[in-house]
C-alpha positions in Angstrom: 9.9 10.9 22.0 8.6 10.8 18.5 5.7 8.5 17.8 6.2 5.8 15.0 3.2 7.4 13.3 5.2 10.7 12.9 8.2 9.0 11.4 8.5 8.5 7.6 8.1 4.7 7.9 4.9 4.3 6.0 3.9 3.4 2.4 0.7 3.2 0.4 -0.2 0.2 -1.7 -3.0 -0.1 -4.2 -4.1 -2.7 -6.7 -1.6 -1.2 -9.1 1.4 -1.6 -6.7 3.3 0.7 -4.5 2.0 4.2 -4.8 4.5 5.9 -2.4 7.0 5.3 0.4 8.8 7.2 3.1 5.6 8.9 4.3 4.4 9.8 7.8 1.2 8.0 8.7 -0.8 11.3 8.2 0.7 11.8 4.8 -0.2 8.2 3.9 -3.7 8.7 5.2 -4.2 11.8 3.1 -2.8 10.1 0.0 -5.2 7.2 0.5 -8.1 9.7 0.7 -7.0 11.4 -2.5 -6.6 8.2 -4.4 -10.0 6.9 -3.2 -11.4 10.1 -4.7 -9.8 9.2 -8.0 -11.4 5.8 -7.9 -8.3 3.8 -7.0 -9.0 0.4 -5.4 -7.1 -1.9 -3.0 -5.6 0.9 -1.0 -3.8 0.2 2.3 -1.1 1.7 4.5 1.8 -0.5 5.4 5.3 0.0 6.7 8.1 0.7 4.2 9.6 -2.7 5.1 6.3 -4.5 4.3 6.0 -2.6 1.0 9.4 -3.8 0.0 8.4 -7.4 0.6 5.2 -7.0 -1.4 6.9 -5.2 -4.3 9.4 -8.1 -4.5 6.7 -10.8 -4.6 5.3 -11.6 -8.0 1.5 -11.5 -8.3 -0.4 -14.7 -7.5 -2.7 -15.9 -10.2 -5.9 -17.6 -8.9 -7.6 -20.1 -11.1 -11.1 -21.3 -10.7 -10.9 -25.0 -9.8 -14.3 -25.6 -11.6 -12.9 -24.6 -15.0 -11.1 -27.3 -17.0 
């Protein structure tokens, strides 16, 4: 039986958005390592399904409640 980690069910997200989808977990890990070397921030490995939800959600703007 094939492990879920070996299936192309993984995506990489960064602070710029979705970097790649349809990766094995090992491919995603290597991509994260390469992007870290390029100075990319906010990197994480998620499922393709989760990446689809994040990509469809508009960014949230946080405002400082102390500023008027």
